[in-house]
N, C-alpha and C positions, 0 to 999 in steps of 0.2 A: 585344256581348251581355254587358254588365257590370251585373248587377242590384244594386240596393240591398239590403243584407242585412236591413234593418229596415223598408223601405218609405219612400217620400218623406214629408217632413213633411206632416202633415194627412191621411194615409191609413194605414189598417191594413196590416200586412204581408200580402202575397199569397203563399199557400202552395199549391203543386200537389202533391197526393197521387196518386202514380202506382201503379196496381194492375195486376198481370197478370190475364188473363181467367179466373180461378179463383174460385169462390164462397168457398172456404175461406180465401182470401187477401183477397178484396175485402171480405168482411163485417167482419173485424176492422179493416181499414184504414178502412172507412167509419165505424166507431165512433171511431177516432182523428181522422178528419176532422171529425166532429161535435164532438169535444172541442176541437179547434183553433178551429172556428167559434165555439164557446161562449166561448172565451178572447179573442175579438175579432179573429181573423184572417179575412181574405177567402180562402176556400178553394175551390180547383178540384179536382175529382175526375176524374182522367184514366184511362180504361179502355175496355174493349170496350163497344159500345152496349147489350148486354144488362144492364149494371150501372148504367145511368142511374138506375133507381129508388133504388138505394142512395145515390147522390149527393143526390137530392131529399130522402130521409129524413134525411140528414146535414146538410141546410141548405147544401149546397155546389153550385157551378155545375159542370155536367158538361161534359167535353171528351172527344170520342172519340179513342182512341189505341190502336194495335195494337203490342204489344211482343213477341209470340210467336205461332207458328202453332198451338200447343196451346190448348185451351180446355176449361172445365168449368163450366157455368152452374148446376150443382146436382146433376145425375146424369151422370157421365162418359160412359157409353155412349149416352145420349140427346142429348148435345151435338153439334151439327153441326160437323164438322171434316174435314180432308183424309184421304184413304185411308191414307197412311203414318202419320199421327197415330193413327188408329183401330187400325191394325195394331200399333203399339207398345203401345197400351193393352191389347190382348188378350194380347200377349206378356208384359207385366207381370203381368196377372191370373193367367195360367197359371203363372208363376214362383212366385207366392205359395203354390201347392200343393206346391212342392218344398222349402220351408223358408226360413229367415231369410237365409242367405248367398246362396242362389239368387236370391231377390227383390232383394237389394241389388246383386248382380252384374248382373242385368238392368237395373236402374236406372242402374248405372254405364255400361253399354254404350249406353244411350239418351241419356246426359247431353248430348252435343254437339247432337243434334237437338232435344232437349227444351228446352234452356236457352240455346243460343247459335246459333240457326239463321240469323238475319239481323241481325248487329250493326251493319252499315253503315246498313241501313234504319232501325234504331232511333235511331242518331245523328241521321239526317236528321229523323225524327219529333219527337225532343225539341227539335232546333233550331227546327223550325217552331212547336212549342208555345211556345217561349220568345219567338219573334218575334210571335206572335199575342197572347199573354196576359201576357208579361213577369212571371212569378212572381219573387218575391224569394228564395224558398226552395222546395226540393223535399223531399218525403218519398218514399223509394223502398223497395220490398220487397227485402230482401236477396237473395232467390232470383231476382230479375229482373236477372241479371248484365249483359245488354246495356244496360239502363237505367243501372245504376251506371257502366258503362264510358262511356256517352254523356255523362253528367253530368261525369265525370272529364275526358273529352277536351274538353268545351265550357267547362270551368272554372266550372261553376255550383254554388253552395253547396247542400248537401243533408244531410239526416239519414237514417240507415238504420233501417228497421223490420224486425226479425227475427221472422217469423211462426211459426217452428218452435223446436226446442230451441236454447238458446243456443250449444251447441257446433257448430251448423251454420255459425257464423262461427268459423273455426279460432282457437284461443286460444294456439297455439304453433307453431313451425316443424314439429314432429313430428306435430301433429294433422292428420288427413286428412278432408276433406269426403266423406261417404258411408260412413265407418267409425264405428260408435257408440263414444262415449267410454267407455261401460260397458254391460253387458248385465244383464237381469234374471236372477236366480239360476237359474231353470228353463231358460234358453236359454244353452247353452254350446257355441258352434261349436268344431270341432277346430282345432288350430294350423295344419294344412295349409290348411283352408278360409279361415281368417283371413288367412293369408299371401297367398292368392290374391286375397282382397278388397282387401288393402292394395296389392298390385301394381296392380290395376285402378284404385284410387283415386289412386295416385301418378301413373299414366299420364294420367289425366284432369287432374290438377293441372298437369302439364307441358304438356299439349295446350291447356288453357284459357289458361294463362299465355302461351304462345306466340301464340295467336290474339289475345289482348288486346294484346300488343305490336305485332302486325301492324296492327291497327286504329288503335292510337294513333299509329304512325308516319305513317299517312295523314292523320289528323285533328288530331293534336296532338303533333308530334315531340318537343317539349320536356317533355311530361308522361308519364313512364314509369310505367305502372300497377303494376308489380311483380306479386306473386303474385295470381293472379286471384281465387281463392276467399276471400282475405283482404282484398280491396279493399272498403272501406266508408268511411263518413263519417269525416272527421277531427274533426268537431265533436261529433256525438252519435249513439249507437247505442241504439235502444229495443228491448228484449226483451219479447215478449208472453209472459212467464213469471215465476214467483216467483223471488226471489233465495234459493234454497236454499243453506245454508252449505257444502255439499259440492261445489258446482259449481266447475270449474276457475277459478283466479284469472287475471286479465288484467293485463298490464303497466300500471303507472300512467303516465299521460301526459296530453296535452291533451284527448284524447277522453273525453267523458262517457258512461258505460255506465249506462243506466237500465233497471230491471226493473219493468215495469208490472203484473205479476201476472196480468192477464187483460184481454181486450177485450170484456167484456160491458157493455151499457149499464146505467145506473142503474135504468131501468124498461124492461121488455120489453113492447112493445105486445101486446095480446091478439090471438089468431089468428082470432077470430070465433066465432059461435055453434056452428058445426059441430064444431070441435075441443073447445070447452067441453062440448058434448053427449057427445062420445066419452069424455072423462075422467069425466063424471058417470055415464055408463052403466057403465063398468068399475069405478068405485069403489063403485057401489051394490051390487054383488054379489060383491065381492072385498075382502079385507082389505088387500092390498098391490098396488102397481102398479110394473112394471118397464119401462124404456125400453131397447130394443135398437137400436143404430144404429152402423154400421161406416164412416160417412163417405161422401163423394160418389163415391169410386172403389171402395172395397171393399164397398159394398152389392151389388156384382155377385157376391160370394161367397155365393150363395143356399144352397149346401150348408151353410155354417157357420150362416147365419141359421136354416135349418130345424132343424139340430141343437140350437141353443139353445132354440128354442121348444118342441121336443119334450122337452128336458131340464127346462124349467120346468114343463110340464104333468105330467111324471112324478114330479118330485122336489121341487117347491116348492108345496105345497098352498095354496090361497087366494090365489094370485098371478095377476094379469092382466098382459098384455103389450101394449105399443105397439111395433110393428115397422116400422122404416124400411127398405124393401126396394128402393128405387131402381127401375131398369127391370125388376127381378125381381118386382115387386108382383103382376103377373098370374099368374106361374108359382107364386107362393106363396099365392095367394088361397085355396087349399084349407085353409090353416092358420087362416083367419078363423073366428071363433066368438064365443060369449058372453064368452070370456076373452082373445081376441086380436084386436087391430085392426091390419090390414096396410095400409100407405100407401106411396106412392112416395117422398114427402118428408114430413118432419114439422117442426113449429115447435120445434126442439130446445131453444133457450134458455128458451122459455116452459114447455115440458114439464118441464124440470129442476126447476121450482118446484112441480110437481104430482106427480111420481113419488117413489118411495121409494129407487130405485137405478137404475143404468144399466149396461149392457154396451156397451163401445165398443172401438175399435181402437187406442187410444193416440195418436190425433191430438192435436196441440197444442190446438186449439180445444176439443175434447171434454174433454180433461184439465183445462184451466184453467176451463172453464165449470162443470165439476163442482165444482172448488174454490170458485168464486165462489158457487155455489148450495148448498154443503154437501151434495152428493149423493154417497153412496158409490158405488163403481164397480168393475166387473170389467174388466180390461184384456186384450185379445187382440191383441198387436202382430203386424203382418204385414210391415212394410217401413219404409224412410225413417228418420226420427228416432224412430219408435214404440218401438224397443227401448231407447233412452236414456230416453225418458219413462217406460216401464214400470219401468226401474231406479229412477228417482227416486220413482215411486209407491210402490214397496215399501221404499224406503230406511229409513224409520223402524223397520222390522223387527219390533218386538215385537207389532204388531197386524196383520201380514200373514200370509197363509196360502197355501201353494203349491197350484197345481192342475196337473193333468197335461195330456197332449197333447190339443188340439182339432184344429188343423191343425199347430200347432207348440206349443212350451211357452210358458206364459204365467204371469202372476202376478195375484193378487187385490190390488186397491187398498184400503187401509184407509179408514175414514171420513176425510173430508178434513181434519178438525181436527188429526189426528196428523201431517199432512204439513207444516203451517206454524203455528208457535206465534203468528204475528202475526195470524192470522185472528180475527175477532170471536168473543166467547165463545159466541154462538149457533151459530157454525159448529163450534167445537171439540167441542160435544156430539154433533153429527151427528144424523141422523134414523134412523128404523127401517131396518134393513138389508134389508128385503124378501126375507128368506130367502136372501140372497146366500151365507151359510155353507152352506145346504142345496145350492144349485146348485154351489158350489165343491166340496163333499164328493162330489157325484155325479160331477163331472168328474174329481176326483182318483181315485175308485175305479173308474170305468167306462171310462176311455180309456187307450189303450196308452202305453207309455213313450216 
């Protein structure tokens, strides 16, 4: 299984983009796949069958491949998966009600089952894909640790795509996966809780590294993988994130670190007449339009969604809302009215070009898509890398304003132009803030410490 790194003479290089079965990962990877196809590569998109339409839209050939037991095809609770996977999802959602460190500790406890359930099976699956399709190169999601390990063991060349905050790939021996490199100003865990989080993250680091070594001894004894969470391509690492000047530096070497800024397509296809009609209706009777979406997992926090809609109605006059409610759409249907449209899923990237502002959870896609579309946003981080992203969002400082407790403490994101001086002039100006200051002021004055 020795692939040509550039493709045989007379044929374009064949690249396999391997995605885990999560929409929030598959969607940006499909944009990258489309870019590779546009650059002349023959692209395969390997993922769960539910994501075959993304391959077609990207101009890539689809190859079915299972790399984890977990799945999220757009609404986490509505995705068919095993009983234990569903149980872990509910445990995670419950933990987000207890605060930042509680959520991160729950994710840490789940990490082995979530991210390294069947490494030997994934080695076999990647080997079969190589025999069937003979890719010259692979692109792998950084959080798909079994896939990275499989490619390492099989000696196949690959590039690493980081779908989250850049510090998800540890930048130093002291950096721990699962511990934010920085926190937003309004979220300051105690030293004791941080010490507990670091202990849990360090234990995971040791356990994953040990498991990696065990698998490598079976499949590739001569290829010692080293520290598991730091294992990545030695050729190229692509971050789906802007290159902010305050991000931690990485050691210079042969690896190229590329910051793509975002993975939004140049043109987002229209969602059809129904959604265009929704926007027209809301715009016709309201001065401003706000999108509220907490991602494919956290849309289950219907208590927060309800609170936000009630806050807008009470404190932001003339503002209409599009609410992405996931599987809670039915239970929140009572919020629907002339000023609020409730849907299970929304065409987020298209809507960002139609709305004046967004409230989101600090997920990497939402954050970077707001940057790309010049959409001001209010960030309510719950878990994962969202605290690091919230920190980066408020980093410019002079144009940020703190808000108080909603479920935890959060920060307001300034208009995107203040985050990145490299954005086009049209973005630096920003659009109308949709009364975000009014909503911020209400949260600051009305919620507990």
